[in-house]
C-alpha positions in Angstrom: 58.6 17.7 76.9 60.8 14.7 76.4 59.5 11.4 77.9 61.4 8.7 79.6 60.1 5.2 80.6 61.5 3.8 83.9 60.7 0.2 84.6 60.5 -0.9 88.2 59.8 2.7 89.3 58.0 1.7 92.6 61.1 1.7 94.8 64.9 1.6 95.1 66.8 2.8 92.1 63.6 3.3 90.2 62.4 6.0 92.6 65.8 7.6 92.6 65.9 7.6 88.8 62.5 9.3 88.8 63.6 12.0 91.1 66.8 12.8 89.3 65.4 12.6 85.8 62.5 14.9 86.8 65.1 17.4 88.0 66.5 17.3 84.5 63.2 18.3 83.0 61.8 15.0 81.7 58.2 13.7 81.7 58.1 10.2 83.1 56.3 7.0 82.4 56.5 5.1 85.7 56.2 1.4 85.3 55.3 -1.1 88.0 52.8 -3.7 89.1 51.6 -2.1 92.3 49.6 1.2 92.0 50.0 2.0 95.7 53.8 1.8 95.6 54.0 3.7 92.3 51.9 6.4 94.0 54.6 6.7 96.7 57.1 7.4 94.0 54.8 10.0 92.4 54.3 11.7 95.8 58.1 12.0 96.0 58.2 14.1 92.8 58.0 17.8 92.5 55.7 18.0 89.4 53.4 14.9 89.6 51.1 16.3 86.9 53.9 15.8 84.3 54.0 12.0 84.8 51.8 8.9 84.4 51.8 5.2 85.3 52.0 2.1 83.1 51.4 -1.3 84.6 52.7 -4.7 83.6 54.0 -7.9 85.2 57.3 -8.3 83.3 57.5 -12.0 84.2 54.5 -12.4 81.8 55.3 -12.4 78.1 51.7 -11.4 77.4 51.8 -8.4 79.7 55.2 -7.3 78.4 53.9 -7.4 74.9 50.8 -5.5 75.9 53.1 -2.8 77.5 55.1 -2.6 74.3 51.9 -2.3 72.3 50.7 0.6 74.6 53.9 2.5 73.7 53.3 2.4 70.0 53.4 5.9 68.5 54.9 7.4 71.6 58.1 9.4 70.8 60.0 8.2 73.8 63.4 9.9 74.5 64.7 7.5 77.1 64.4 4.0 78.4 65.7 2.9 81.9 65.6 -0.9 82.1 65.6 -0.9 85.9 63.1 -3.6 86.9 64.7 -6.6 88.5 65.0 -8.9 91.5 67.0 -11.9 92.7 66.4 -15.1 94.6 68.8 -16.0 97.4 69.5 -19.7 98.3 70.8 -22.9 96.9 69.7 -23.4 93.3 68.3 -26.9 93.8 66.4 -25.9 97.0 64.8 -22.7 95.5 61.5 -22.8 93.6 62.1 -23.1 89.9 59.3 -20.7 88.9 61.0 -17.9 90.9 64.3 -18.7 89.2 62.7 -18.5 85.8 61.0 -15.3 86.7 64.4 -13.7 87.4 65.4 -14.5 83.9 62.2 -13.1 82.4 62.1 -9.8 84.5 65.8 -9.1 84.6 66.8 -10.0 81.1 64.1 -11.1 78.7 61.8 -8.1 79.3 64.6 -5.6 78.8 65.6 -7.3 75.6 62.0 -7.2 74.4 61.5 -3.5 75.3 64.8 -2.4 73.8 64.1 -4.3 70.5 60.8 -2.5 70.2 62.0 0.9 71.3 65.5 1.4 69.8 64.1 2.6 66.4 62.2 5.4 68.3 65.1 6.2 70.6 67.5 6.5 67.6 65.0 8.8 65.9 64.7 11.0 69.0 68.5 10.9 69.5 67.8 9.6 73.0 69.2 7.1 75.5 69.0 3.8 77.2 70.2 2.9 80.7 70.4 -0.8 81.5 70.7 -1.6 85.2 73.0 -4.5 85.5 75.1 -5.4 88.6 78.6 -6.3 89.7 77.0 -9.7 90.4 77.4 -10.2 86.7 81.2 -10.0 87.0 81.7 -13.3 88.8 79.7 -16.5 89.5 77.8 -16.3 92.8 76.9 -19.4 94.7 73.5 -19.1 96.3 72.6 -16.4 93.8 73.5 -18.4 90.7 70.6 -17.4 88.5 70.8 -13.7 89.4 74.6 -13.6 88.7 74.1 -15.4 85.3 71.3 -13.0 84.3 73.3 -9.9 85.2 76.3 -11.2 83.3 73.9 -11.6 80.3 72.6 -8.1 80.9 76.1 -6.6 80.9 77.3 -8.4 77.8 74.1 -7.6 75.9 74.0 -4.0 76.9 77.7 -3.4 76.0 77.2 -5.1 72.7 74.1 -2.9 71.9 76.2 0.1 72.9 78.9 -0.8 70.3 76.3 -1.5 67.6 74.7 1.9 68.0 77.8 4.0 68.7 77.1 7.6 67.5 73.3 6.8 67.1 72.1 6.1 70.6 73.6 6.8 74.0 73.7 3.6 76.1 74.8 3.2 79.7 75.5 -0.1 81.4 75.1 0.5 85.1 76.9 -2.1 87.3 76.4 -1.3 91.0 77.3 -3.4 93.9 75.5 -3.5 97.3 73.1 -0.6 97.8 70.3 0.0 100.4 67.4 -0.4 98.0 65.2 -3.1 99.5 66.7 -5.7 97.2 67.8 -7.9 100.1 64.3 -8.0 101.6 62.8 -9.2 98.3 65.6 -11.7 97.5 65.7 -13.2 101.0 69.4 -12.3 101.4 70.9 -12.5 104.9 71.6 -9.1 106.6 75.0 -7.7 106.6 76.5 -9.3 103.5 78.6 -6.8 101.5 77.7 -3.8 103.7 81.3 -2.6 103.7 80.9 -1.9 100.0 77.4 -0.3 100.2 76.8 2.9 98.1 73.7 5.0 98.3 71.0 4.8 95.6 71.4 8.5 95.0 75.1 8.1 94.2 74.5 5.1 92.0 71.9 6.9 89.9 73.8 10.2 89.7 76.9 8.3 88.5 74.9 6.7 85.7 73.5 10.1 84.6 77.0 11.5 84.6 78.1 8.6 82.4 75.1 9.3 80.1 76.1 13.0 79.9 79.6 11.9 78.8 78.1 9.9 75.9 77.4 6.6 77.5 79.5 3.7 78.7 80.1 1.1 81.4 79.5 2.7 84.8 80.6 1.3 88.1 79.4 3.9 90.6 81.4 5.2 93.6 84.7 4.3 95.0 83.4 1.4 97.1 81.9 -0.3 94.1 85.0 0.4 92.1 87.1 -1.3 94.8 84.8 -4.3 94.7 85.0 -4.5 90.9 88.8 -4.4 91.1 88.9 -7.2 93.6 86.6 -9.2 91.3 89.0 -8.6 88.4 92.2 -9.6 90.1 91.0 -12.6 92.1 91.3 -15.9 90.2 87.9 -17.5 89.7 88.6 -20.8 91.6 89.6 -18.7 94.6 86.6 -16.3 94.4 84.2 -19.3 94.1 85.6 -20.9 97.2 85.4 -17.6 99.2 82.0 -16.6 98.0 80.5 -20.1 98.6 81.5 -19.8 102.2 80.6 -16.2 102.6 77.2 -16.2 100.9 75.9 -19.3 102.5 73.1 -18.5 105.0 
C-alpha cells in the first residue's frame, strides 16, 4: 500500500487531507506534536489500523532532522507539507521567537523535508502538495511574517514543480480564509475575511483534483478565486492602505 506523510495532521486541513487521502486508498504517516490531537484525527478515519504517527516539533532543526532520519529507507509515495501557523499583530510588538518559528515551521521545515524526500518521491513516481496561502500574494500588515513566508512557499513550490516537470507531481495549494482553527492559533480577530471563507473539505478536494490533473497552482473554490483576482488587479499601494486599516485589531 502506498504511503503518504502529512505534516500538521492534528487538525484543520491536515485532518481533511487524512480523510480524503485514506478514501483514495493510501496508508498515512500522521505528523504532529500532540498525541491526543493526532488520536482525534485517527479516530475520524475509517481504517485506523493502516496508519501510524510520527512526532516532531518542526520549529526545532534537531527534531526536524530526527524526523527525516526516521523516514530513511521508507518508500514514501506522497508528501503533504501542511504544517504551519501565523502570528497576528504589529511586527515590532509581537514576540520575535514566535515570528522566527513561523519561518521555521512554515518554510524551513518543508524545504528540509522536500530536499530529503524528493529522490524517493521521484523513484516511486509520487507527489508533493505544498500548502501555501493567498496571504503570499500580497504584503499583509499585522501578519507581515506569515505573508512573507507564504510568498516564499509559493515561489519555492512553483520553482520545484518546474524543475521536476514530468518526474514528480507537485501541487501548490493557495487557499484564502477557511474555518480550520488558524484564527484561534494566530490570535486573529473574528470576522476578518469571512465573506471569502471556503470549507476545508473543498480546499483539500480541489488540491487533489489538481494533483489528479498532473499538478499545478491551485486556488480552491470560487470565493478564493475572487479574492485572488482582487489581489491581482489592485495596485499594491492601494491594497497596503486598505489592508493596514482592515486588518488592524
